[in-house]
PAPA-925525 format. One record per residue: residue number from 1; residue in three letters; y, z, x of N, C-alpha, C, CB in turn. Coordinates in Angstrom, 2 decimals. Atoms other than C-alpha are relative to their C-alpha. Glycine has a CB too. Layout:
BEGIN
+------+------+---------+---------+---------+---------+---------+---------+---------+---------+---------+---------+---------+---------+
! resi ! resn !     n_v !     n_w !     n_u !    ca_v !    ca_w !    ca_u !     c_v !     c_w !     c_u !    cb_v !    cb_w !    cb_u !
+------+------+---------+---------+---------+---------+---------+---------+---------+---------+---------+---------+---------+---------+
!  NUM !  Ala !       Y !       Z !       X !       Y !       Z !       X !       Y !       Z !       X !       Y !       Z !       X !
...
+------+------+---------+---------+---------+---------+---------+---------+---------+---------+---------+---------+---------+---------+
// end
This chain:
BEGIN
+------+------+---------+---------+---------+---------+---------+---------+---------+---------+---------+---------+---------+---------+
! resi ! resn !     n_v !     n_w !     n_u !    ca_v !    ca_w !    ca_u !     c_v !     c_w !     c_u !    cb_v !    cb_w !    cb_u !
+------+------+---------+---------+---------+---------+---------+---------+---------+---------+---------+---------+---------+---------+
!    1 !  Met !   -0.97 !   -0.44 !   -0.96 !  146.72 !  162.29 !   89.93 !   -0.62 !    1.06 !    0.90 !    1.27 !    0.53 !   -0.70 !
!    2 !  Asn !    0.57 !   -0.94 !   -0.96 !  145.86 !  164.27 !   93.05 !    0.81 !    1.30 !   -0.01 !   -0.02 !   -0.61 !    1.42 !
!    3 !  Glu !   -0.69 !   -1.29 !    0.13 !  146.74 !  167.96 !   92.49 !    0.29 !    0.64 !    1.35 !   -0.82 !    0.95 !   -0.85 !
!    4 !  Thr !   -0.20 !   -0.66 !   -1.30 !  146.37 !  169.05 !   96.12 !    1.20 !   -0.56 !    0.75 !   -1.25 !   -0.14 !    0.85 !
!    5 !  Ala !   -1.13 !    0.59 !   -0.71 !  149.06 !  166.66 !   97.32 !    1.34 !    0.52 !   -0.53 !   -0.05 !   -1.52 !   -0.12 !
!    6 !  Thr !   -1.27 !   -0.42 !    0.58 !  151.72 !  168.04 !   94.96 !    0.26 !    1.49 !    0.15 !    0.04 !   -0.36 !   -1.45 !
!    7 !  Thr !   -0.21 !   -1.44 !   -0.10 !  151.16 !  171.79 !   95.36 !    0.23 !    0.40 !    1.45 !   -1.19 !    0.77 !   -0.59 !
!    8 !  Pro !   -0.24 !   -0.43 !   -1.38 !  152.64 !  173.44 !   98.45 !   -1.04 !    1.03 !    0.42 !    1.41 !    0.58 !    0.14 !
!    9 !  Ser !    0.97 !   -0.97 !   -0.49 !  150.37 !  175.49 !  100.68 !    0.63 !    1.38 !    0.00 !   -0.49 !   -0.38 !    1.42 !
!   10 !  Arg !   -0.49 !   -1.37 !    0.06 !  150.71 !  179.23 !  100.31 !   -0.51 !    0.73 !    1.23 !   -0.47 !    0.72 !   -1.30 !
!   11 !  Lys !    0.37 !   -0.69 !   -1.22 !  150.73 !  180.84 !  103.73 !    0.55 !    1.41 !   -0.04 !    0.52 !   -0.76 !    1.24 !
!   12 !  Thr !   -0.39 !   -1.39 !    0.02 !  150.87 !  184.58 !  104.12 !    1.02 !    0.27 !    1.09 !   -1.22 !    0.90 !    0.18 !
!   13 !  Thr !   -0.97 !   -0.45 !   -0.99 !  153.90 !  186.07 !  105.86 !   -0.02 !    1.51 !    0.05 !    1.43 !   -0.54 !   -0.31 !
!   14 !  Lys !   -0.04 !   -1.44 !   -0.19 !  154.14 !  189.58 !  107.29 !    1.17 !    0.34 !    0.90 !   -1.33 !    0.52 !    0.59 !
!   15 !  Val !   -1.09 !   -0.49 !   -0.84 !  156.90 !  191.63 !  108.89 !   -0.53 !    1.17 !    0.81 !    1.25 !    0.42 !   -0.84 !
!   16 !  Gly !    0.52 !   -1.06 !   -0.86 !  156.07 !  193.82 !  111.87 !    0.85 !    0.16 !    1.25 !   -1.43 !   -0.29 !    0.38 !
!   17 !  Thr !   -0.70 !   -0.34 !   -1.23 !  157.20 !  195.25 !  115.19 !   -0.80 !   -0.49 !    1.20 !    0.25 !    1.52 !    0.08 !
!   18 !  Val !    0.66 !    0.46 !   -1.22 !  156.42 !  193.73 !  118.58 !   -0.34 !    1.23 !    0.85 !    0.90 !   -1.00 !    0.79 !
!   19 !  Ile !    0.41 !   -1.13 !   -0.82 !  154.39 !  196.25 !  120.58 !   -0.49 !   -0.44 !    1.37 !   -1.09 !    0.80 !   -0.70 !
!   20 !  Gly !    0.42 !    0.50 !   -1.30 !  153.35 !  194.01 !  123.47 !    0.45 !   -1.43 !    0.19 !   -1.52 !    0.09 !    0.15 !
!   21 !  Ala !   -0.47 !    1.35 !   -0.29 !  154.83 !  190.94 !  125.13 !   -0.30 !   -0.37 !    1.44 !    1.51 !   -0.13 !   -0.27 !
!   22 !  Lys !    0.34 !    0.24 !   -1.40 !  153.01 !  190.70 !  128.47 !   -0.70 !   -1.33 !    0.23 !   -0.87 !    1.12 !    0.51 !
!   23 !  Met !    0.71 !    1.25 !   -0.15 !  151.13 !  187.47 !  127.78 !    0.97 !   -1.17 !   -0.13 !   -1.13 !   -0.12 !   -1.04 !
!   24 !  Ala !   -0.84 !    1.19 !    0.08 !  152.56 !  183.96 !  128.09 !   -0.06 !   -0.57 !   -1.41 !   -0.45 !   -1.05 !    1.04 !
!   25 !  Lys !   -0.14 !    0.58 !    1.35 !  153.80 !  182.68 !  124.70 !   -0.79 !    0.74 !   -1.07 !   -0.44 !   -1.43 !    0.02 !
!   26 !  Thr !    0.76 !   -0.80 !    0.96 !  151.93 !  185.48 !  122.91 !    0.62 !    1.39 !   -0.09 !   -1.50 !    0.08 !    0.39 !
!   27 !  Val !   -0.45 !   -1.37 !    0.21 !  153.14 !  188.75 !  121.40 !   -0.99 !    0.72 !   -0.90 !    1.43 !    0.04 !   -0.61 !
!   28 !  Thr !    0.83 !   -0.83 !    0.87 !  151.24 !  191.61 !  119.81 !    0.93 !    0.63 !   -1.02 !   -0.80 !    1.08 !    0.81 !
!   29 !  Val !   -0.85 !   -0.49 !    1.09 !  152.74 !  192.50 !  116.43 !   -0.78 !    1.03 !   -0.81 !    0.49 !   -1.17 !   -0.92 !
!   30 !  Gln !    0.62 !   -1.04 !    0.81 !  151.96 !  195.73 !  114.58 !    0.64 !   -0.01 !   -1.38 !    0.14 !    1.40 !    0.68 !
!   31 !  Val !   -0.46 !    0.04 !    1.39 !  152.23 !  195.52 !  110.79 !   -0.45 !    1.27 !   -0.68 !   -0.54 !   -1.27 !   -0.75 !
!   32 !  Glu !    0.31 !   -1.26 !    0.69 !  152.40 !  198.73 !  108.78 !    0.04 !   -0.23 !   -1.51 !    1.00 !    1.13 !    0.42 !
!   33 !  Arg !    0.11 !    0.17 !    1.46 !  151.35 !  198.90 !  105.13 !   -0.22 !    1.35 !   -0.62 !   -1.15 !   -0.99 !   -0.37 !
!   34 !  Gln !    0.18 !   -1.26 !    0.73 !  151.62 !  201.77 !  102.67 !   -0.53 !   -0.31 !   -1.39 !    1.33 !    0.80 !   -0.09 !
!   35 !  Phe !    0.54 !    0.15 !    1.35 !  149.60 !  202.14 !   99.50 !   -0.47 !    1.36 !   -0.50 !   -1.16 !   -1.03 !   -0.04 !
!   36 !  Arg !    0.45 !   -1.24 !    0.62 !  148.56 !  204.87 !   97.09 !   -1.52 !   -0.01 !   -0.08 !    0.63 !    0.20 !   -1.40 !
!   37 !  His !    1.46 !   -0.09 !    0.06 !  144.94 !  206.02 !   97.42 !   -0.44 !    0.03 !   -1.46 !   -0.51 !    1.27 !    0.77 !
!   38 !  Pro !    0.38 !    0.10 !    1.42 !  143.13 !  205.15 !   94.18 !   -0.52 !    1.30 !   -0.61 !   -1.03 !   -1.06 !   -0.16 !
!   39 !  Leu !    0.57 !   -1.22 !    0.55 !  141.36 !  208.50 !   93.81 !    0.91 !    1.21 !    0.22 !   -1.36 !    0.26 !    0.62 !
!   40 !  Tyr !   -0.75 !   -1.21 !   -0.34 !  143.50 !  211.09 !   95.61 !    1.50 !   -0.14 !   -0.17 !   -0.30 !    0.39 !    1.41 !
!   41 !  Lys !   -1.41 !    0.26 !    0.31 !  146.90 !  209.51 !   94.83 !    0.95 !    0.32 !    1.15 !    0.40 !    0.78 !   -1.20 !
!   42 !  Lys !   -0.84 !   -0.25 !   -1.16 !  148.18 !  210.19 !   98.34 !    0.46 !   -1.34 !    0.59 !   -0.76 !    0.85 !    1.07 !
!   43 !  Ile !   -0.49 !    1.20 !   -0.66 !  150.34 !  207.62 !  100.11 !   -0.69 !   -0.12 !    1.36 !    1.57 !    0.04 !    0.15 !
!   44 !  Val !    0.74 !    0.23 !   -1.23 !  148.20 !  206.19 !  102.91 !    0.72 !   -1.09 !    0.79 !   -1.49 !   -0.40 !   -0.29 !
!   45 !  Arg !   -0.67 !    0.96 !   -0.86 !  149.75 !  204.38 !  105.86 !   -1.03 !   -0.61 !    0.95 !    1.16 !    0.67 !    0.79 !
!   46 !  Thr !    0.94 !    0.68 !   -0.89 !  147.66 !  201.77 !  107.66 !    0.78 !   -0.93 !    0.91 !   -1.08 !   -0.78 !   -0.80 !
!   47 !  Arg !   -0.63 !    0.90 !   -0.97 !  148.58 !  199.81 !  110.77 !   -1.05 !   -1.00 !    0.47 !    0.60 !    0.80 !    1.21 !
!   48 !  Arg !    0.90 !    1.04 !   -0.49 !  147.08 !  196.56 !  111.95 !    0.76 !   -0.85 !    1.00 !   -0.55 !   -0.88 !   -1.16 !
!   49 !  Thr !   -0.66 !    0.82 !   -1.01 !  147.83 !  194.45 !  115.01 !   -0.48 !   -1.44 !   -0.11 !   -0.27 !    0.55 !    1.41 !
!   50 !  Phe !    0.27 !    1.43 !    0.03 !  148.01 !  190.68 !  115.15 !    0.54 !   -0.61 !    1.29 !    0.63 !   -0.68 !   -1.25 !
!   51 !  Leu !   -0.53 !    0.78 !   -1.10 !  148.37 !  188.31 !  118.09 !    0.71 !   -1.19 !   -0.60 !   -1.13 !   -0.45 !    1.00 !
!   52 !  Ala !   -0.81 !    1.07 !    0.57 !  151.16 !  185.85 !  117.30 !    0.54 !   -0.90 !    1.10 !    1.15 !    0.58 !   -0.84 !
!   53 !  His !   -0.50 !    1.00 !   -0.95 !  152.32 !  182.69 !  119.05 !    1.53 !    0.03 !   -0.01 !   -0.53 !   -1.42 !   -0.35 !
!   54 !  Asp !   -1.45 !   -0.01 !   -0.17 !  155.89 !  182.90 !  120.40 !    0.34 !   -1.15 !    0.94 !    0.51 !    1.38 !    0.57 !
!   55 !  Glu !   -0.18 !    1.23 !   -0.79 !  156.71 !  179.37 !  121.57 !    1.13 !    0.13 !    1.01 !    0.27 !   -1.17 !   -0.92 !
!   56 !  Leu !   -1.16 !   -0.07 !   -0.90 !  160.11 !  180.16 !  123.08 !   -0.01 !    1.22 !    0.91 !    1.27 !    0.01 !   -0.81 !
!   57 !  Gly !    0.08 !   -1.20 !   -0.84 !  159.18 !  183.55 !  124.54 !    1.20 !    0.91 !   -0.10 !   -0.18 !   -0.40 !    1.42 !
!   58 !  Lys !   -1.21 !   -0.80 !    0.17 !  162.26 !  185.30 !  123.12 !   -0.29 !    1.43 !   -0.46 !    0.92 !   -0.66 !   -0.99 !
!   59 !  Cys !    0.30 !   -1.32 !    0.55 !  160.50 !  188.31 !  121.57 !   -0.18 !    1.02 !    1.12 !   -1.26 !   -0.05 !   -0.87 !
!   60 !  Lys !    0.16 !   -1.11 !   -0.93 !  160.69 !  191.64 !  123.38 !   -0.62 !    1.17 !   -0.74 !    1.36 !    0.40 !    0.63 !
!   61 !  Val !    0.62 !   -1.18 !    0.60 !  158.96 !  194.96 !  122.78 !    1.05 !    0.74 !   -0.82 !   -0.61 !    0.93 !    1.09 !
!   62 !  Gly !   -0.90 !   -0.71 !    0.90 !  160.58 !  196.72 !  119.81 !    0.69 !   -0.89 !   -1.01 !    1.03 !    0.70 !    0.80 !
!   63 !  Asp !   -0.62 !    0.92 !    0.96 !  161.84 !  193.60 !  118.02 !   -0.78 !    0.00 !   -1.31 !    0.07 !   -1.43 !    0.58 !
!   64 !  Val !    0.62 !    0.15 !    1.32 !  161.16 !  193.28 !  114.29 !   -0.05 !   -1.49 !   -0.28 !    0.80 !    0.79 !   -1.14 !
!   65 !  Val !    0.18 !    1.44 !    0.17 !  159.71 !  189.83 !  113.58 !   -0.75 !   -0.30 !   -1.30 !   -0.77 !   -0.58 !    1.20 !
!   66 !  Arg !    0.77 !    0.50 !    1.14 !  158.35 !  187.79 !  110.68 !   -1.02 !   -0.99 !    0.55 !    0.92 !   -0.67 !   -1.10 !
!   67 !  Ile !    1.05 !    0.90 !   -0.46 !  155.00 !  186.09 !  111.32 !   -0.61 !   -0.70 !   -1.20 !   -1.08 !    0.78 !    0.80 !
!   68 !  Ile !    0.60 !    0.79 !    1.07 !  153.27 !  183.40 !  109.28 !   -1.40 !   -0.42 !    0.43 !    0.89 !   -1.23 !   -0.35 !
!   69 !  Glu !    1.37 !    0.43 !   -0.24 !  149.63 !  182.47 !  108.98 !   -0.02 !   -1.48 !    0.36 !   -0.90 !    0.28 !   -1.23 !
!   70 !  Thr !    0.06 !    1.39 !   -0.44 !  148.74 !  179.23 !  110.76 !   -1.42 !   -0.36 !    0.44 !    1.00 !   -0.25 !    1.16 !
!   71 !  Arg !    1.32 !    0.43 !   -0.46 !  145.82 !  177.24 !  112.14 !   -0.38 !    0.79 !    1.25 !   -0.02 !   -1.53 !    0.29 !
!   72 !  Pro !    0.38 !   -0.71 !   -1.22 !  143.79 !  178.83 !  114.96 !    0.62 !   -0.66 !    1.23 !   -1.52 !    0.05 !    0.14 !
!   73 !  Ile !   -0.63 !    0.49 !   -1.21 !  145.77 !  178.47 !  118.19 !   -0.89 !    0.29 !    1.20 !    1.39 !    0.63 !    0.19 !
!   74 !  Ser !    0.96 !   -0.36 !   -1.04 !  143.29 !  180.28 !  120.43 !   -1.07 !    0.86 !   -0.64 !    0.71 !    0.75 !    1.19 !
!   75 !  Arg !    1.13 !   -0.78 !    0.52 !  140.34 !  182.62 !  120.09 !    0.43 !    1.07 !   -0.99 !   -0.76 !    0.65 !    1.15 !
!   76 !  His !   -0.44 !   -1.09 !    0.87 !  142.34 !  185.45 !  118.49 !    1.34 !   -0.26 !   -0.69 !    0.09 !    1.26 !    0.79 !
!   77 !  Lys !   -1.32 !    0.26 !    0.58 !  145.71 !  183.87 !  117.60 !   -0.11 !   -0.88 !   -1.22 !    0.91 !   -0.66 !    1.04 !
!   78 !  Arg !   -0.07 !    0.76 !    1.24 !  146.09 !  182.77 !  113.99 !    1.34 !    0.20 !   -0.68 !   -1.13 !    0.41 !   -0.94 !
!   79 !  Trp !   -1.33 !   -0.28 !    0.55 !  149.73 !  183.78 !  113.46 !    1.06 !   -0.58 !    0.92 !    0.21 !    1.53 !   -0.19 !
!   80 !  Arg !   -1.10 !    0.57 !   -0.75 !  153.06 !  182.33 !  114.57 !    1.28 !    0.73 !   -0.36 !    0.13 !   -1.52 !   -0.27 !
!   81 !  Val !   -1.28 !   -0.67 !    0.24 !  156.46 !  184.01 !  114.96 !    0.95 !   -1.01 !   -0.64 !    0.60 !    0.59 !    1.33 !
!   82 !  Val !   -0.92 !    0.88 !    0.70 !  158.85 !  182.46 !  112.44 !    1.44 !    0.33 !    0.39 !   -0.18 !    0.12 !   -1.52 !
!   83 !  Glu !   -1.36 !   -0.40 !   -0.34 !  161.99 !  184.49 !  113.13 !    0.02 !    1.43 !    0.48 !    0.94 !   -0.17 !   -1.19 !
!   84 !  Ile !   -0.22 !   -1.36 !   -0.46 !  163.28 !  187.60 !  114.83 !    1.02 !    0.62 !   -0.95 !    0.50 !    0.04 !    1.50 !
!   85 !  Leu !   -0.87 !   -0.62 !    1.00 !  164.75 !  189.88 !  112.17 !    0.92 !    1.05 !    0.60 !   -0.84 !    0.64 !   -1.09 !
!   86 !  Gly !   -0.81 !   -1.05 !   -0.61 !  165.98 !  192.74 !  114.34 !   -0.27 !    0.08 !    1.49 !   -0.27 !    1.34 !   -0.65 !
!   87 !  Leu !    0.16 !   -0.10 !   -1.44 !  166.62 !  192.90 !  118.07 !    0.04 !    1.45 !    0.42 !    1.10 !   -0.79 !    0.72 !
!   88 !  Val !    0.00 !   -1.35 !   -0.54 !  165.94 !  196.02 !  120.10 !    1.29 !    0.16 !    0.82 !   -1.29 !    0.26 !    0.88 !
!   89 !  Pro !   -1.21 !   -0.22 !   -0.80 !  169.13 !  197.54 !  121.60 !   -0.33 !    0.04 !    1.50 !    0.69 !    1.30 !   -0.42 !
!   90 !  Gln !    0.21 !    0.06 !   -1.44 !  169.56 !  197.18 !  125.38 !   -0.39 !    1.35 !    0.59 !    1.25 !   -0.50 !    0.69 !
!   91 !  Ser !    0.31 !   -1.32 !   -0.54 !  169.46 !  200.95 !  126.01 !   -1.45 !    0.39 !   -0.28 !    0.95 !    1.05 !   -0.59 !
!   92 !  Val !    1.39 !   -0.30 !    0.36 !  166.13 !  201.32 !  124.18 !   -0.94 !   -0.88 !    0.82 !   -0.24 !   -0.21 !   -1.51 !
!   93 !  Glu !    0.83 !    0.92 !   -0.78 !  164.76 !  198.29 !  126.01 !   -0.17 !    0.49 !    1.43 !    0.62 !   -1.40 !    0.00 !
!   94 !  Lys !    0.11 !   -0.54 !   -1.36 !  165.54 !  199.86 !  129.40 !   -0.90 !    1.22 !    0.03 !    1.38 !    0.35 !    0.56 !
!   95 !  Asp !    0.86 !   -1.18 !    0.08 !  163.88 !  203.14 !  128.33 !   -1.46 !   -0.40 !   -0.14 !    0.42 !    0.88 !   -1.17 !
!   96 !  Leu !    1.37 !    0.46 !    0.17 !  160.77 !  201.26 !  127.21 !   -0.56 !   -0.55 !    1.30 !   -0.07 !   -1.07 !   -1.09 !
!   97 !  Gly !    0.42 !    0.56 !   -1.28 !  160.63 !  199.44 !  130.54 !   -0.34 !    1.08 !    1.01 !    1.07 !   -0.90 !    0.55 !
!   98 !  Glu !    0.25 !   -1.09 !   -0.93 !  160.80 !  202.71 !  132.48 !   -1.29 !    0.74 !   -0.36 !    1.18 !    0.97 !    0.01 !
!   99 !  Val !    1.21 !   -0.70 !    0.44 !  158.03 !  204.32 !  130.40 !   -1.24 !   -0.80 !    0.35 !    0.04 !    0.27 !   -1.52 !
!  100 !  Gln !    1.16 !    0.85 !   -0.26 !  155.67 !  201.35 !  130.81 !   -0.28 !   -0.16 !    1.48 !    0.20 !   -1.35 !   -0.62 !
!  101 !  Ser !    0.20 !    0.19 !   -1.45 !  156.21 !  201.06 !  134.58 !   -0.65 !    1.19 !    0.65 !    1.31 !   -0.27 !    0.67 !
+------+------+---------+---------+---------+---------+---------+---------+---------+---------+---------+---------+---------+---------+
// end
């Protein structure tokens, strides 16, 4: 029996905040991770950015999204937006637009 056909693929999912949405069908997602330093026992916070494919173009700056690992879409895109978990309020969105302009 073929074992690879019966086992589902395990793709990594991450939750992060959209920090850039200026490209067509692409958003920049910042994922924050906290862990305890093995020697000094201090909580360390690390941030990493990923380029994710947003097919419908619904994501805006400040949205909280879930991304999933996928096949390479372009040179740097290997993630895809699965769902938008939290929308940015309209008042915050207008403030962000004024700061960036």
